[in-house]
C-alpha positions in Angstrom: 39.4 33.4 -28.4 36.3 31.5 -27.3 36.2 28.0 -28.9 33.5 26.3 -26.8 30.7 27.8 -28.9 32.1 26.2 -32.1 32.8 22.9 -30.4 29.3 22.8 -28.9 27.7 23.0 -32.4 28.4 19.3 -32.9 27.1 16.3 -31.1 30.6 15.1 -30.1 31.4 18.7 -29.0 28.5 18.7 -26.6 29.7 15.4 -25.1 33.3 16.7 -24.9 32.2 20.0 -23.3 30.2 18.1 -20.6 33.1 15.9 -19.9 35.5 18.8 -19.8 33.3 20.8 -17.5 33.0 17.9 -15.1 36.7 17.2 -15.2 37.5 20.9 -14.6 35.0 21.1 -11.7 36.6 18.0 -10.1 40.1 19.2 -10.9 40.8 16.1 -13.0 41.5 17.5 -16.4 44.9 15.9 -16.7 43.7 12.5 -15.4 40.8 12.5 -17.9 43.2 13.6 -20.7 45.5 10.7 -19.9 42.6 8.3 -19.9 41.3 9.6 -23.2 44.8 9.3 -24.7 45.0 5.7 -23.7 41.5 5.2 -25.1 42.4 6.7 -28.4 45.5 4.4 -28.6 43.3 1.4 -27.8 40.8 2.5 -30.5 43.6 2.7 -33.0 45.2 -0.6 -32.0 42.3 -2.9 -31.1 40.0 -4.2 -33.8 37.6 -5.5 -31.1 37.3 -2.1 -29.4 36.8 -0.4 -32.8 34.1 -3.0 -33.6 32.4 -2.4 -30.2 32.3 1.4 -30.8 31.1 1.2 -34.4 28.8 -1.9 -34.8 25.1 -1.2 -34.8 24.6 -4.9 -34.0 25.8 -4.6 -30.4 23.0 -3.8 -28.1 22.9 -1.0 -25.6 23.3 -3.2 -22.5 26.1 -5.3 -24.0 27.9 -2.1 -25.1 27.6 -0.6 -21.5 29.0 -3.8 -20.0 31.8 -4.1 -22.6 33.0 -0.5 -22.2 32.9 -0.9 -18.4 35.0 -4.0 -18.6 37.4 -2.3 -21.1 37.7 0.8 -18.9 38.5 -1.4 -15.9 41.1 -3.4 -17.8 42.7 -0.2 -19.1 42.6 1.4 -15.5 40.9 4.5 -16.7 40.0 7.2 -14.2 36.5 7.1 -12.6 35.2 10.2 -14.5 36.2 8.8 -17.9 34.8 5.3 -17.0 31.4 6.8 -16.0 31.4 9.0 -19.0 32.0 6.0 -21.3 29.0 4.3 -19.7 26.8 7.3 -20.5 28.1 7.4 -24.1 27.4 3.7 -24.5 24.0 4.0 -22.9 23.1 6.8 -25.3 24.5 4.7 -28.3 27.1 7.3 -29.2 30.3 5.2 -29.0 30.9 5.9 -32.7 31.5 9.5 -31.7 34.4 8.7 -29.4 37.3 9.9 -31.7 35.6 13.2 -32.3 34.8 13.6 -28.5 38.4 12.9 -27.6 39.6 15.4 -30.2 37.2 18.1 -28.9 38.1 17.4 -25.3 41.8 17.8 -26.1 41.1 21.2 -27.8 39.1 22.4 -24.8 41.9 21.2 -22.4 44.6 22.9 -24.5 42.6 26.1 -24.6 42.2 25.9 -20.8 46.0 25.6 -20.4 46.5 28.6 -22.7 47.8 26.5 -25.6 46.9 26.4 -29.3 46.2 22.9 -30.7 47.9 21.8 -33.9 46.5 18.8 -35.8 49.5 17.0 -37.3 49.2 14.2 -39.8 52.3 12.2 -40.7 52.8 9.1 -42.8 54.5 7.3 -40.0 54.4 7.7 -36.2 56.7 10.5 -35.0 59.4 9.9 -32.3 59.3 11.9 -29.1 62.3 14.0 -30.3 60.5 14.8 -33.6 57.4 15.8 -31.7 59.4 18.0 -29.3 61.2 19.7 -32.3 57.8 20.2 -34.0 56.4 21.8 -30.9 59.3 24.1 -30.6 59.1 25.2 -34.3 55.3 25.7 -34.0 55.7 27.7 -30.8 58.3 30.0 -32.5 56.0 30.4 -35.5 52.8 31.0 -33.6 54.1 32.7 -30.5 52.4 30.6 -27.9 52.5 27.1 -26.5 51.2 24.4 -28.8 49.5 21.1 -28.0 50.1 18.6 -30.8 47.2 16.2 -31.8 49.0 13.5 -33.8 47.5 11.2 -36.3 49.0 8.8 -38.9 47.8 8.6 -42.5 50.1 6.4 -44.7 48.4 7.8 -47.9 50.3 11.1 -47.6 53.5 9.0 -48.3 55.8 11.2 -46.3 56.2 14.7 -44.8 53.6 16.4 -42.6 50.2 18.1 -42.8 49.8 20.6 -40.0 46.6 22.5 -39.2 46.5 25.3 -36.7 43.2 27.0 -36.5 42.3 28.0 -40.1 45.9 27.7 -41.3 47.1 24.6 -43.0 50.7 23.7 -43.9 50.8 20.8 -46.3 54.3 19.4 -46.7 53.2 16.0 -47.7 54.9 14.1 -50.5 51.4 13.2 -52.0 50.6 16.9 -52.5 54.0 17.6 -54.0 53.6 14.7 -56.4 50.1 15.9 -57.4 51.5 19.4 -58.0 54.3 18.0 -60.1 51.8 15.9 -62.1 49.6 19.0 -62.7 52.7 21.0 -63.8 53.7 18.3 -66.2 50.3 18.2 -67.8 50.9 21.8 -68.9 
């Protein structure tokens, strides 16, 4: 299955593909993946970093300096640090979440894994993630990389997307189905 063509169709996908190819050529896929995971956590946890990546009021030079300082403070690998500088220079910081997701898909495909996008109402523990991986591997028949996100609006349960398949076990969906059934 060739996924790079579909990923390259988007702006974030083109950036992710360029980063992935550079990381692959330098044999630094894991280091870049680790740095991007730390960056994704920081984007989720830091209001200041989110503001930096989304505000149109921050100038190009200020954004480049700020992401360079943030990358240094986070001890990101050199490839990721330079990449963030390029993204800031091109005023594409708002695309970082999509770039990270596309990079993770490319890296998982490179490792021979399938990527499952999992949304939960609360953060999952390491044991829960391991059990989920095992269940998905048994169901799909190959190794699965799990891309986790948290969305409290689903109330509970999980929403799992693997390729074009979606398993919606969220409480919100079950409540909506029950409400529709009660309407008659």
